[in-house]
N, C-alpha and C positions, 0 to 999 in steps of 0.2 A: 413359762410365758405363753399366754393365749395369742395365737396369730390371727390377725384380721386382714381381710382384703380391703384395699383402699376404697373400692366401690361400695363397700358395706359401712364404711366409716363416714366419709364425706359424700352426701347423697343429694346433689342439687336438683335432681329431677324425680326423686322418689322419697317416700317416707323414711325418716331416720329412726333407727332402733339403738344402735351402739352409742350414738351421740344424742339420744333423746334427752331433752331438758324439760323437767316439769315446769309448767307455767303457774308458779305460785302467785304471780301478780294477779290481783282481783279474784283469786281462788278459781281460776278457769278449770283446772283439772277436777277439783272437787265438785263444781257446779255441773260439769259435763257428766261425771260419774253418777251423780244424783239424778240427773235428767234421764239417763239411760236406764236406771233401776226403777223409775216411777212408772207403774203400769198405765198404758194408754197415752202416755205423754209422748208427743212427737217432738222432734228436735231439729232446729235450724242452726247451723254453725256458719258464721260469716266473718269476713275480714279480707284484707288485701291479699292479692296473689303473692305467694312467697313468704307469708307471715307464719306458716307452720300449722295451718288448719288440718291438713291431711295427716301429718305426723302426730299431732295431738290426738286426733280421732282414732287412728290405727292403734296407738299405744293404749288408750283408754278402752277401746273395744276389746283388745286382747285380754284385758282384765275382767271384762263384763260379759261378753258373748264368746262362745266357742266357735261359732260360725256366723258369717254374714255374706250377703251378696252385694255387689256394687254395679251400678249402671253409670257409665260415662255419658252424660248428657251433651248433645251437640246442637249447634244452631240449626234450626229447621226440623229438629226431631219432633215427632208427633207423640201424643199421649199413648196411642196404640203401640208405637214402636218401643216406648219405655216399658209398657206393661209386658209386651212380648219378650223383651230382653230379660226381665225379672223371671218370667215363667221358664224361659230356656235354662236359666242358671239353677233352677230347682231340680234339674235332671240329676244332679249329684246326689240329692237326697232320695228322690222317688224312684229312680231307675238304678243308679249305682249303689243306693242304700248306704251312703256315707252318713252315719249318725254321730251325734255327740254323746257325751257321757250321761246326759240327762234323758236321752231318748234312744234306747237301744233297739227299739222295734218301730218299723214304719207302719203307720196305721193303714190297714187294708182298704178301708173305704176311701180315705184320702188319696191313696195310690190309684185306686180305680178312677176317681174323679180326674186325677192328673192325666192318666193314660187316655181317658175319653176326650179331654180337651186337646191333648197332643195330637190325637188322630184328626181332629177337626181343623187344626192349624195347617194341614197339608193343602188346603184350598189356596189358590193364588188368583190374583187379578192381573189381567194382561192389558196394557195400554193399547191405544189405537195403532201405535207404531209396531205393535206385535213383538216388542223386545223387552221392555222393562217389566219385571214381575215383582209384585209386592205382596207379602204375606198379609192375609186378612186376620183381624181379631175375631175369633169365633164368639157367637152370642154367649156361650157358656163361660167365657173368661171375663167375668165381671169383676169390678174392684172387690166386691164381697168375696167372690170365690178365690181370687188371688190372695186376699187377706187370710182366708181360711187355710190355704195351702202353705203360705208363709208361716202362719201361726202354728200349724201342726209340725212344721219342720224345726221351729225354734230359731229360725234365722231372722236377723233384722236386715233392713234394706237401706243401703246408702245410695243416695242420688248425688253424684259428683258433678260440679259445675251446674247446679240447678238453675242459676241465673241465665243460662243460655237457652232454656226453654222459653218460648215466647207466647204472649197473649193468652188466647183461649186454652191452649194446651197446658199452660201453667195453672190456670184456674181449675182445670180438670184434676191435675195432680194435687192441688190444695184440697179439693173436695174428697179425693181418695184418702187423704190423711184423716179427714173427718170419719170416713168409713172405718178406718183402722182403729180410731179411738173407740167407736161403738163396739168393735169386735174384741176389744182388749179385756172385757169382763171374762171372756172364755180363754183368750190367748194373751197372757200377761206380758209376754216378751215381744209381741207384735209391735213393730215400730218402723217408721220411716225417718231417716236422718238426711236432711237436705244440706248439702255442703256448697257454699257459693260465695259470691263477691259481697261487697260492702252492704248493698241494699236488699239482700236476699230475704231476710226476716220480714222486712216491711212488705215485700212483694207477696209472701205467703199469706200474711194477715189481710192484706188488701184484697187478695183474690177470694178470700172467704172469711167474713167478719167473725163467724162463729168459732174460728180457730184461735181467736185472740188469747183465750185462757187455756188452750189445750196444746200450746206450743212453747217449748223452752227456747229462748233466743240466746245463743251463746256467742258472744263477740270475742274473737281471738285478735287481740291487739297486736301491734308491732312489738317485737322483742325489745327488752331493755338492754342496755350495754352489758350488764352483768350476765344476762341470759345468753347473749351472743358469745361472750367470753367463755361461758360454760361449755358451749359447743366446741370451741377451739381447744379448751382444756381436756375435754373427754376424748377428742380426736387425737391429741398429742399422747395421752396415756395409752390409747389403743394401738397406736402405730409406733410408740417408743421414739417420738420426735420431740424437739423443743422449738417453739416459736418465740422469738425474743419479745419482751414486753412491748417495746415500741412498735414492732410489727403487728402485734395483737391489737394495739390501739388503732393502728391504721386500718386494719381489717374491720374493726368495729365501726370506724368512721365511714368506710366505703359501703358497708352492709346497710347502714341507715335503718336498722330495725328489722331487716328482712333476712330470715334464716337462709333462704335459698341462695342469696348472694354470698353470705359467709361460707356456705358449703362449697360453692363453685370456686371461689378464690382459693380456699384451702385445698381443694382437689387439684387445681392447677399448680399450686405451690409444690405439692408432693409429686405430681406427674412430671413437672419440669425437672425435678431432681431424680427422676426414674425410680421413685418409690411406689411400688404397687401393692405392698403388704407390710405388715409389722417388721421393722428392721431389728437385727440383733444388736448392732452398735448404734447408740443414739445419734441422731443427726439434728443439727441446729440450723434454723432458718433466720436470716438477717434481712435488712432492708433491700439489698440488691436482689435477693431471691423473690421478694414481694413484687419488685418491679417487673420481673420476668412473668410472674403470675398475672399481674394486671395487664400486661401486654397480651397474653393469651386470652384473658377475659374479654378485653375490648374487641379483639379479632372475632371472638365467638359471638359477641352480642351486636356486631355491626349492623346486620340486617334488621335485628329487632329494634335498634335505636331508630333507624331510618323509617321503618314501618310505623312505629309509634308516633313519630313526629308527623309523618304523612297523614295519619289518622287524626291527629290533633288539629291540623290545619283545615280540616273539614268543618270545624266550628267557625261560623261567620265572625270575621274581625277578631279572632282570638289572639292575634299578634300583640295587642296592647296589654292584655292580661298576662301573657307570657313574659313580656318585657318587664312588667311591674314585679312579677314574681322573681325573676332573675336578680333584680336589684336588692332583694331582701336578704337577710342572713341565711346562709345555707341550711341552718337548722329549722328555718321556717318562720312564718309570721302570721299574726291574726288578720282577719279580713279588714278590720278597721285600720291596721297599720299599712296594709297594701293600698287601701283606698286613699289614706292620707298622703302616701307617696305620690299617687297619681295626681292629686290636687296640687301638691307642691311643685311638681315638674310639668304641670300643664298637659297631662295625658287625658284626653277627652274620652272617659269611660265612666259609666255610672256604677254605683256600688252593687246594684241589682245585676248588671251585666257581669261584673267581676265574680259575684257569687255563683251565677249560673255557669260561667265558663269554668271556674275551678271545680264545681260539682261534676260537670261533664268530663273534665280532664281526669277525673277519678275512674271513669267508666272504661271498660275494655274496648268498646266500640270507638272510643276517641283516644286510644293509645295507652290509657291507664298510666300516665306519666306523672301524675300529681297525687299526693296522699294528704289526708287530714288526720293529724294525730289526736285521738279522742280526748286524752287527758288535758293536753295543753291547748287544744283547738287551734293549732297552727297548721297552715298549709305549707307544703314544701314539695320539691321534686321527689319522685319515688326513690331515686338514688342519685349520688353525685354525678354519675356518668350522663344522666339525662340533662342535668343542669349544665354540664360542660358542653353537651351537644347543642343545647338551646342558645347558649352564649356564643358559640362558634357560628351557629346558623345566622343569627342576627348581625354579627360582625361581618360575615362574608356577604350577606345580602345587602347590607348598608354600603358596602364598598363597590357594589355593582350598579350599573345604570338603572334608574327607577323605571319600572314598567307597570302598566295597569293590570296586566295579567301574565302569569308565568306559565309557559307550556310544560307539558309532562317531561319533555326532553330536557328543558332548562332546569326543572326541579330536580331531576336525577343528577344532572351535572352539579347543581348547587349542593345537594346532599353529599355527593362524592367529595367535593372540595371541603365541606364541613368536616366530614369524617377524617380527611387527611390532616386537618388542623387538630382534631381531637387526639388522633394517634400521636401527633408531634408533642402535644401537651403532656402525654403520658409516656413519652419516649418509646413509642411502639414503632418498630421498623416496618 
């Protein structure tokens, strides 16, 4: 029997390998593999947070590229910082000379270029306060030269959370993709893979219209019920555990198409039973065990729920939209059905306002608490816990004296009271 560590089986915060499930729905795996093999083709992978984008990419990259570098994009990051990060990671190839099976020798000219640029990066800029030091991008480190260095190494470049790059900086990165396309006649493996949220592909094309036919847009949809169950089944096989059928159904319901939630609940399920690796004698989990796991999940997500709702409330008069969404089926509803509900119950909100609010609630800056299921075109809360929190929020607020404006202190007290009700609903101590 192969022994697995629990942390390698259920991976809520990292890519899954042991429990990787091929996304046969819409041939996503096949489309991504083809896009990576096509010379000069740049790739944008987008979808909801937790839908399995990183896991899919890592597993397909493993079959396609022997080496790649990744840059974790952050809010406020500049184009220059992104380029420098990629250059720094090429140290493995040009200084340590870690090559892949296709390139057993580092090109001397390319290495000389790398070392010359590296020497120039030693320059710093000191702010007027005399404290903050920022590395400058040397003139020699152009997009063309970075492309040549990457092309010579045979690495592809993954930009994680591409959607966090803002405005003009994003336009520069889109233009660099175009440069990489032009260099692909010499370096067929040269490629940028942008990984991001729902509207990422649109942002790349919008930033540079010429990229429209040079980018493969791969949408990673929410997982189907059968795909979520496949994660559970593979995890059970790896750890030699049994999760009862009714418990599996509940995990699927709570996951709501998000692989990350499934992984986290299953991790807590095992952790609560002190299972840290493959067990010799099979262990079965029943409904009571799931309740313990859900308790741990809610405790762990408490601050995230509060922060998401706080961000959502920054949208002007979003309350009416949230109340209308709460009243719909938990599986979601079409915009027309939500609008019809508002007319029947006299909720004064236009269809345009509803649409704008729901689209904003999909964004990270406004809490990312709502999702649109592409196939059915239904809007719903990202998971049942957000819906429970929203229901408890309005119930608690409606029971309090009405005020024109809530202070920060009162909002914190309100959120704490709401969280107490949510914990009670899930029997969390």
